[in-house]
N, C-alpha and C positions, 0 to 999 in steps of 0.2 A: 119815473117816480116823481110825484109832485104832491105829497101829503103835507099837512101843516104840522110843525113841531109845537111843543108846548109853549114856546115863546113866539108863536105865530109866524115863524120863518118857515118857508116851504122847504121840504127835504128835497132839494134840487140845487143844481149849480145855476147861478145867476148869469153866467157867461154865455155868450153866443158860441156857436160851434167854432168859428174862426178864433175867437178869443181863447177858447179852451185849448185849441191846438197850440197857440202861441204860449199860453201859460205852461203847458206841459213841457214845451221845449225850453223855456226860460227858467222856470222855477222847479217844477217837479222833476223834469228830466228822467234820470234813471234812479231816483231816490229810493224806490221800493226794492231795487236790486241790491242796494247797500244794506238792507236790513239783515241782521245776523240771526234774528229770531222773530217769529210772529206768534202771538197768542190770541185766540178768540175770547172775547169777553161777552157778557150777557147783552150789553148794549153797544158793542163796537169791537175794536181791535187794539192790541198793544204791539208795538214794534220796537225792537232793540237795535241800536246802531253803535258803531265804534265811538268811543269817548273822546275823539279828537276835536280840536278847535274848528277844523274844517267842517266836520259833521255838525257841530253846534251851530255854526253860521248857516249851513244849508238848511237845517231843520227849522231854525228861527225864521229864515226867509220863506220857507214853505208855509209855516203857520201864519205868518203875516199876510201872505198872498191868499191863502185859503179862507181866512177870516172875512175877506172882502166879497167872496162869491158864495161861500157855503156857511152862512151865518148860524145854522142850526148846530154845527159841531161844537163839542166841548173838547178843547185841546189841552193836553197836559204834557209838559216836558219835564222829565225827571233825570237829574244828573247824578250818577253814582259817585261815591267818594273815590279819590285817588285816580282821577281820569278814567274811571270805569265806564261802562256803557251808558249811552243816553237812551232813555225810553220815551217814545212818543205814544201817547194814548189818544185815540180818536174815538169819541163816543157821542151819544145823543139820544133823542127820543126814538120810539118805534120807527123802523124803516132805515135808520142810520147804518146798521150793519150791512144791509143789502146794498145801500148806496156805496159804502166803502168797497165792498166786493166788486162792484161795477167799475171802480177806479183802478183796481188791481188788474 
C-alpha cells in the first residue's frame, strides 16, 4: 500500500525491511498479544491493554517509534481512572485500517 493521506504522508511504513524487523523486535515485540480487547473503528482500530505502568511505558515507546515511520497515523492513548485499562486508538485516512490489519 502506498496511497497518500490527507496530510500528504504516504500510507506506508518508511522503514526498510531490515529496519522494520529490528523495530518489531525492539519496540513492537509482542505488543499486540498483550491487548485484552480489540475494537474495529470506521477509520482504524482500538486496543485495550492492562493499566499498569509497564504497559504505559511500552505503549508510549511504541507510539514514539511509530510516529517516525508511519506519519499518517493518528495515535490516541486513553488512561482510564483508578489504573484501569489503557486504550490505544490507531486511526487515519482511507487505507489506514487495511494497513493496521497487515501489521497484526
